[in-house]
C-alpha positions, 0 to 999 in steps of 0.5 A: 499499500502506498503511503503518499497517495499525492506528490506535489511537484517543485521545480528546482535547479539542483535536486536537494540532499534531503528529500522531503517525502510527498514532494516530486523534485523536477530539475529541468536543467539536469532533465531528472526528477527525484522524490523519496519513495511513495511506499514510505521506505524513505529510499531516494528514487531518480528518474531521468528524462531521456528519449529512452527513460521517463517523460515528464509532462506538466499541464500548468498545474500538475506533473505526470511521469511515464512509464511507471516507477518500478523500484525493483532494486529497493527492498520495497520493490514498490511499483506505481504511476505518477499521473497529474500528481496522483500516485496510482499503485501498479501490480506487483512484477515477478522477477521474470517480468523485471528481467524481460523490462530490463533486457527491453530497456537495454535493446532500446538504449542500444537501438537509440544510442548505438551499440556499445563496444564490448571493451570500453576505449577507456580501458584499453591499454595505450589509449586515452580515456574516453570522456562519457557524455552527460547521459551516460554519466547520469546513467551511471550515476543513478544505476551505479553502472560503469 
């Protein structure tokens, strides 16, 4: 059961270090949003706005995020949609559904951004370290990948 049934939005330049429960922080400058998990567990949830991740809409009064927020890496495994500020609980997903969605997501990113080489140029001996783009750095920061 969701503890927070609504999220008030705040447009900010930078996401604050401490997130106030019940508030969706939106940074247009950094094309991302963050909020405290709506189940009440207190975990930080980050949703970057990219062509292959989340889309944010603002109707002049409320904010919506698509697709749903699936917190599969968190202990709570909460799953919900944010629609015009309302938090709508979505059904739980099985481990197989989560794996299938991660495969779909990786394939969508590979199609959009192009195939990533198996060995990053930054780790090949004798080559200068490659500078990662903004979206890749945001992805790595958000999901802890390198």
